[in-house]
C-alpha positions as CSV (number, residue, x, y, z in Angstrom):
1,M,-263.4,-66.4,161.6
2,I,-260.6,-63.9,162.2
3,Q,-259.6,-65.6,165.4
4,R,-259.7,-69.0,163.7
5,R,-257.4,-67.7,160.9
6,A,-255.0,-66.3,163.4
7,I,-254.8,-69.6,165.3
8,L,-254.2,-71.5,162.0
9,A,-251.5,-69.0,161.0
10,A,-249.8,-69.2,164.3
11,S,-249.9,-73.0,164.2
12,A,-248.4,-73.0,160.7
13,A,-245.7,-70.6,161.8
14,L,-244.9,-72.9,164.7
15,L,-244.7,-76.0,162.5
16,A,-242.4,-74.1,160.0
17,A,-240.0,-72.8,162.6
18,P,-236.9,-74.7,163.5
19,R,-237.3,-76.7,166.7
20,L,-234.6,-75.5,169.1
21,G,-232.8,-78.4,170.7
22,H,-234.0,-80.9,168.1
23,A,-231.6,-82.0,165.3
24,V,-232.9,-82.6,161.8
25,T,-233.5,-86.3,161.0
26,V,-234.4,-86.1,157.3
27,G,-234.2,-89.5,155.6
28,V,-234.6,-91.4,158.9
29,T,-237.6,-93.4,160.0
30,A,-238.1,-96.0,162.7
31,T,-237.1,-98.7,160.3
32,E,-235.1,-97.1,157.5
33,L,-232.0,-94.9,156.8
34,K,-231.9,-93.4,153.3
35,I,-228.4,-92.9,151.8
36,G,-228.0,-91.1,148.4
37,N,-225.3,-91.6,145.7
38,F,-224.5,-90.8,142.1
39,M,-222.1,-92.8,140.0
40,P,-221.0,-93.0,136.3
41,Y,-222.7,-96.2,135.4
42,S,-222.4,-94.9,131.8
43,G,-220.2,-92.4,130.0
44,P,-216.5,-91.9,129.7
45,A,-215.8,-92.9,133.3
46,S,-218.1,-95.9,133.5
47,A,-215.2,-98.1,134.6
48,Y,-215.8,-96.6,138.0
49,G,-219.4,-97.9,138.1
50,V,-218.2,-101.0,139.9
51,I,-217.6,-98.8,143.0
52,G,-221.4,-98.0,143.2
53,R,-222.2,-101.7,142.8
54,G,-219.7,-102.5,145.5
55,D,-221.3,-100.0,147.9
56,A,-224.7,-101.4,147.2
57,A,-223.6,-104.9,147.9
58,F,-221.9,-103.9,151.1
59,F,-225.1,-102.3,152.4
60,K,-227.1,-105.4,151.3
61,M,-224.7,-107.4,153.6
62,I,-225.3,-105.0,156.5
63,N,-229.0,-105.2,156.0
64,E,-228.9,-109.0,156.1
65,Q,-226.9,-108.7,159.4
66,G,-229.7,-106.6,160.9
67,G,-228.9,-103.1,159.6
68,V,-227.6,-100.3,161.7
69,G,-229.2,-98.7,164.7
70,G,-232.2,-100.9,164.2
71,R,-232.8,-99.6,160.7
72,Q,-232.3,-101.0,157.2
73,I,-230.2,-99.0,154.8
74,N,-232.0,-97.8,151.7
75,F,-229.1,-97.0,149.3
76,I,-230.4,-95.0,146.3
77,S,-227.8,-94.7,143.6
78,Y,-228.4,-92.9,140.2
79,D,-226.4,-92.8,137.0
80,D,-224.9,-89.3,136.3
81,G,-222.8,-90.4,133.3
82,Y,-219.9,-88.4,134.8
83,S,-221.7,-85.3,133.5
84,P,-221.8,-82.3,136.0
85,P,-225.3,-81.1,134.8
86,R,-226.7,-84.6,135.4
87,S,-224.9,-84.8,138.8
88,V,-226.8,-81.6,139.8
89,E,-230.1,-83.1,138.5
90,Q,-229.6,-86.4,140.4
91,T,-228.4,-84.6,143.6
92,R,-231.5,-82.4,143.7
93,R,-233.6,-85.5,143.1
94,L,-231.9,-87.3,146.0
95,V,-232.2,-84.4,148.4
96,E,-235.6,-82.9,147.4
97,Q,-237.6,-85.9,146.2
98,D,-236.0,-88.9,147.8
99,R,-235.1,-86.9,150.9
100,V,-232.0,-88.9,151.8
101,A,-230.3,-88.4,155.1
102,F,-227.0,-87.8,153.4
103,L,-224.9,-88.4,150.3
104,F,-222.1,-91.0,150.3
105,H,-219.2,-91.9,148.0
106,T,-220.4,-89.8,145.1
107,L,-217.8,-90.1,142.4
108,G,-215.8,-87.6,140.4
109,T,-214.1,-84.2,140.9
110,P,-216.0,-82.2,138.3
111,T,-219.3,-83.8,139.2
112,N,-218.9,-83.2,143.0
113,S,-217.7,-79.7,142.3
114,A,-221.0,-79.0,140.5
115,V,-223.0,-79.9,143.6
116,V,-220.8,-79.0,146.6
117,R,-222.2,-75.5,147.1
118,Y,-225.8,-76.8,146.9
119,V,-225.4,-79.5,149.5
120,N,-223.5,-77.2,151.9
121,Q,-226.2,-74.6,151.6
122,R,-228.7,-77.3,152.3
123,R,-226.6,-78.6,155.2
124,V,-226.7,-82.2,153.7
125,P,-223.7,-84.4,154.8
126,H,-221.6,-85.1,151.7
127,L,-219.5,-88.0,152.9
128,F,-216.3,-89.8,151.8
129,L,-216.4,-88.6,148.2
130,A,-214.9,-91.0,145.6
131,T,-212.4,-88.4,144.5
132,G,-209.1,-87.3,145.9
133,A,-209.4,-83.6,145.1
134,D,-207.5,-81.7,147.8
135,K,-210.4,-79.2,148.3
136,W,-212.6,-81.9,149.9
137,G,-210.5,-81.3,153.0
138,N,-211.5,-77.6,153.1
139,Y,-213.6,-77.8,156.3
140,Q,-213.7,-74.1,156.7
141,D,-215.5,-73.4,153.4
142,T,-217.4,-76.6,152.9
143,P,-218.0,-78.0,156.4
144,W,-220.6,-80.6,155.2
145,T,-218.3,-82.2,152.7
146,I,-215.4,-84.6,153.4
147,G,-213.2,-86.7,151.1
148,W,-211.9,-90.2,151.9
149,Q,-208.9,-91.2,149.8
150,P,-205.5,-89.5,149.9
151,S,-205.4,-86.1,148.2
152,Y,-204.2,-86.0,144.5
153,R,-202.1,-83.0,145.5
154,T,-200.3,-85.1,148.2
155,E,-199.9,-88.0,145.8
156,A,-198.3,-85.7,143.2
157,Q,-195.9,-84.3,145.9
158,I,-194.8,-87.8,146.6
159,Y,-194.1,-88.6,142.9
160,A,-192.2,-85.3,142.5
161,K,-190.0,-85.9,145.5
162,Y,-189.1,-89.4,144.3
163,M,-188.4,-88.4,140.7
164,L,-186.0,-85.7,141.9
165,E,-184.2,-88.3,144.0
166,Q,-183.8,-90.5,141.0
167,K,-183.4,-87.9,138.3
168,P,-182.3,-84.5,139.7
169,N,-182.2,-82.9,136.2
170,A,-185.4,-84.5,134.9
171,K,-187.3,-83.2,132.0
172,I,-190.9,-83.8,133.0
173,A,-194.0,-84.3,130.9
174,L,-197.3,-83.9,132.7
175,L,-200.5,-85.1,131.1
176,H,-203.6,-84.3,133.0
177,Q,-207.4,-84.1,132.7
178,N,-208.4,-80.5,132.3
179,D,-210.4,-80.1,135.5
180,D,-209.8,-79.9,139.3
181,F,-208.8,-83.6,139.4
182,G,-206.0,-83.1,136.9
183,K,-205.0,-79.6,138.2
184,D,-204.3,-81.0,141.7
185,Y,-201.4,-83.0,140.2
186,L,-200.1,-79.9,138.5
187,I,-200.2,-78.0,141.9
188,G,-198.6,-80.9,143.7
189,V,-195.7,-81.0,141.3
190,K,-195.3,-77.3,141.6
191,D,-195.2,-77.5,145.4
192,V,-192.1,-79.6,145.1
193,L,-190.3,-78.0,142.1
194,G,-191.1,-74.4,143.0
195,P,-189.5,-71.9,140.7
196,R,-187.9,-74.7,138.6
197,F,-191.3,-75.9,137.4
198,D,-191.5,-73.8,134.2
199,S,-188.0,-74.9,133.1
200,M,-188.5,-78.6,133.9
201,V,-192.1,-79.3,133.0
202,T,-194.1,-79.5,129.7
203,V,-197.8,-79.8,130.3
204,A,-200.6,-81.2,128.0
205,T,-204.2,-81.5,128.9
206,Y,-207.2,-83.4,127.6
207,E,-211.0,-83.1,128.0
208,V,-213.1,-85.9,129.3
209,T,-215.1,-85.8,126.1
210,D,-212.0,-86.3,123.9
211,P,-211.9,-89.6,122.0
212,T,-208.2,-90.2,122.6
213,V,-205.1,-88.7,124.1
214,D,-202.7,-90.0,121.4
215,S,-201.8,-86.6,120.0
216,Q,-201.0,-85.3,123.5
217,V,-198.7,-88.3,124.1
218,V,-196.8,-87.7,120.8
219,S,-196.3,-84.0,121.5
220,L,-195.1,-84.7,125.0
221,R,-192.5,-87.2,123.7
222,A,-191.3,-84.5,121.3
223,S,-190.5,-82.3,124.3
224,G,-187.6,-84.6,125.1
225,A,-189.0,-85.5,128.5
226,D,-187.6,-88.5,130.3
227,V,-190.3,-88.5,133.0
228,L,-194.0,-88.7,132.4
229,V,-196.7,-88.1,135.0
230,T,-200.2,-89.3,133.8
231,A,-203.1,-87.9,135.8
232,A,-206.0,-89.6,134.1
233,T,-209.1,-91.7,134.6
234,P,-209.0,-95.3,133.5
235,K,-210.0,-95.0,129.8
236,F,-207.4,-92.3,129.1
237,A,-204.8,-94.0,131.4
238,A,-205.0,-97.2,129.3
239,Q,-204.8,-95.2,126.1
240,T,-201.7,-93.4,127.4
241,I,-199.9,-96.6,128.4
242,R,-200.6,-98.1,125.0
243,K,-199.5,-95.1,123.0
244,V,-196.3,-94.5,125.1
245,H,-195.3,-98.1,124.4
246,D,-196.3,-98.2,120.8
247,I,-194.2,-95.1,119.9
248,G,-191.2,-96.5,121.7
249,W,-191.0,-93.9,124.4
250,Q,-189.4,-95.1,127.6
251,P,-189.8,-92.4,130.3
252,M,-190.0,-93.0,134.0
253,H,-193.7,-93.1,134.1
254,F,-195.9,-92.2,137.1
255,L,-199.6,-93.1,136.9
256,S,-202.4,-91.6,139.1
257,N,-203.6,-93.9,141.8
258,V,-207.2,-93.8,140.6
259,S,-206.1,-95.7,137.5
260,L,-204.1,-98.6,139.0
261,S,-206.9,-101.1,138.4
262,I,-205.6,-104.2,136.7
263,A,-209.1,-105.0,135.2
264,A,-210.0,-101.5,134.1
265,V,-206.5,-100.2,133.1
266,M,-203.5,-102.5,133.0
267,R,-205.3,-105.4,131.1
268,P,-206.9,-103.1,128.5
269,A,-203.6,-101.4,127.9
270,G,-201.8,-104.7,127.6
271,P,-200.0,-105.8,130.8
272,E,-196.6,-106.0,129.1
273,R,-196.9,-102.4,127.9
274,G,-196.9,-101.0,131.4
275,I,-193.9,-102.7,132.9
276,G,-192.0,-100.3,135.2
277,I,-194.9,-97.8,135.7
278,I,-194.9,-96.3,139.2
279,T,-198.0,-95.5,141.1
280,S,-198.9,-95.2,144.8
281,A,-200.9,-97.4,147.1
282,Y,-202.8,-97.0,150.3
283,Q,-205.0,-100.2,149.8
284,K,-203.9,-103.8,149.6
285,D,-203.5,-105.1,146.1
286,I,-206.3,-107.6,145.7
287,T,-204.3,-109.5,143.1
288,D,-201.1,-109.8,145.2
289,G,-200.5,-113.2,146.7
290,T,-198.8,-111.5,149.7
291,W,-202.3,-111.1,151.2
292,E,-203.4,-114.6,150.6
293,N,-203.8,-115.4,154.3
294,D,-204.6,-111.9,155.4
295,A,-207.8,-111.8,157.5
296,G,-209.1,-108.6,155.9
297,M,-208.5,-110.0,152.4
298,R,-210.2,-113.3,153.3
299,G,-213.2,-111.3,154.6
300,W,-213.4,-109.3,151.4
301,R,-213.2,-112.4,149.2
302,E,-216.0,-114.1,151.2
303,F,-218.1,-110.9,150.8
304,M,-217.4,-110.8,147.0
305,Q,-218.3,-114.5,146.5
306,K,-221.6,-114.1,148.3
307,Y,-222.8,-110.7,147.2
308,L,-221.0,-110.1,143.8
309,P,-220.2,-113.6,142.5
310,E,-220.1,-112.5,138.9
311,A,-217.7,-109.5,139.5
312,D,-214.1,-109.3,138.3
313,M,-212.1,-110.0,141.4
314,A,-209.1,-108.1,139.9
315,D,-211.0,-104.8,139.8
316,S,-209.7,-102.6,142.7
317,G,-212.9,-100.5,142.5
318,Y,-214.6,-103.2,144.6
319,A,-211.9,-102.9,147.3
320,T,-212.3,-99.1,147.4
321,A,-216.1,-99.6,147.8
322,Y,-215.6,-102.1,150.6
323,N,-213.1,-99.9,152.5
324,A,-215.1,-96.6,152.2
325,S,-218.4,-98.4,153.2
326,F,-216.6,-100.0,156.2
327,T,-215.5,-96.5,157.2
328,L,-219.1,-95.2,156.9
329,M,-220.4,-98.0,159.1
330,Q,-218.0,-97.0,161.8
331,V,-219.4,-93.5,161.7
332,L,-223.0,-94.8,161.8
333,K,-222.1,-97.0,164.8
334,Q,-220.7,-94.0,166.6
335,C,-224.0,-92.2,165.9
336,D,-225.6,-94.6,168.4
337,G,-229.0,-94.4,166.8
338,D,-229.0,-90.6,166.4
339,F,-228.8,-90.1,162.6
340,S,-229.5,-86.4,162.6
341,R,-227.4,-84.6,160.0
342,E,-225.7,-82.7,162.7
343,N,-224.7,-85.8,164.7
344,I,-223.5,-87.6,161.6
345,M,-221.1,-84.7,160.8
346,H,-220.0,-84.7,164.4
347,Q,-219.1,-88.4,164.3
348,V,-217.5,-88.0,160.8
349,A,-215.1,-85.6,162.4
350,N,-214.2,-87.9,165.2
351,I,-212.7,-91.0,163.7
352,Q,-209.7,-92.2,165.7
353,D,-207.1,-94.3,164.1
354,L,-209.6,-96.7,162.4
355,E,-208.1,-99.8,161.0
356,V,-209.9,-100.7,157.7
357,P,-209.6,-104.3,156.4
358,L,-208.0,-103.5,153.0
359,L,-205.8,-100.6,153.8
360,L,-202.1,-101.3,153.9
361,P,-200.6,-102.1,157.4
362,G,-199.8,-98.9,159.2
363,I,-202.3,-96.8,157.3
364,K,-205.3,-95.7,159.4
365,V,-208.3,-93.5,159.0
366,K,-208.3,-90.5,161.2
367,T,-210.3,-87.3,161.2
368,S,-210.9,-84.3,163.5
369,A,-212.8,-81.0,163.4
370,T,-209.8,-79.6,161.6
371,N,-208.7,-82.6,159.6
372,F,-211.0,-83.6,156.7
373,H,-208.3,-85.6,155.0
374,P,-209.1,-89.1,156.5
375,I,-206.1,-90.9,154.8
376,R,-202.8,-89.1,154.4
377,Q,-200.3,-91.9,153.9
378,M,-199.2,-93.9,150.8
379,Q,-196.5,-96.2,149.5
380,L,-195.0,-96.3,146.1
381,Q,-195.4,-99.4,143.9
382,K,-194.2,-100.6,140.5
383,W,-196.0,-102.6,137.8
384,S,-194.2,-106.0,137.1
385,G,-196.3,-107.0,134.1
386,E,-198.5,-109.2,136.4
387,H,-199.1,-107.2,139.6
388,W,-198.1,-104.1,141.6
389,E,-195.0,-104.5,143.7
390,R,-194.6,-102.1,146.7
391,F,-191.3,-100.6,147.5
392,G,-189.9,-98.0,150.0
393,E,-191.5,-96.9,153.2
394,I,-195.0,-95.6,154.0
395,I,-195.0,-91.9,153.2
396,E,-197.1,-89.3,154.9
397,G,-197.9,-86.3,152.7
398,A,-198.0,-82.8,154.1
399,N,-200.8,-80.5,152.9
400,V,-199.4,-77.2,151.8
């Protein structure tokens, strides 16, 4: 009996021990690859829910084309309501119960901040986050996490440089969400203004649970500012545009790139109220006739008509989903059938000048073991009342 117990104990220990030379393939079977996601399908940032729907539709298309590496993609996406505690709950569910291979395109700075330590401790790839927080490029501290879109900090640097060229003695009002998302804009403006920041800038913040930002807008106008930087998600961006117009304030107005959607922001605000607003672009404007005969745009329209026929074709969230999912597919193709977590991260850090269908010409996706900021370039654009009009050159931001 003692000998039998010893054999069983030794066998159990052998099974529990890590297999040297064998990478972990959680979430992978002979026929399936499980990918996890959380998205605010409800709550204050629910306008972004279209991104999750776009991701799901893209993977449906891939599955109909035969999948990847001989496997069908099982994309599991849960609603977290843009609530960090729910993000934690849904992430644990995805990792521990659903046992996904990796997380993809999870949305939000506060929500991803709530789970980043957990997924890195678990060594779960946390890929192409739908947030531009600068810290997602911190490969030293969070080597299993990588962003996708340009950093908010880089974006703010670009705005600050341009506003100083146009208004060297500007009085600046900065309205930002009171979390890491908003604070990246604060840091980016400080990077450019340096010691002049305190004398040039008046700051107001809002909480994502606030009903409106009307009072903040009124107080910022009272500061005498002639430049306004709005670092806000769609609901609050639309409120800001409306209020600025309705109180007769006419600052040079910069708007965070995550809120440039015509369907989710400019239309609800009133298209005429936002004329002259400046934002940045790295993706093609899906409403701009300039791209009418563009091959990438034609492919996207065909995809939308087949897989999301009821969707609002003016909502840029679908373009974001298409581009990020396209990038992921390149990584999965590079994996060449080895979907171990280690190999996935190796391939994520080896993207070489990838041309993505709906990125602006000249902007490419590139990563390395020491570059977890896949997109570093942007171009300024201005709202005409009907669409965004690009101007100036492609600008590459430098991370400080």
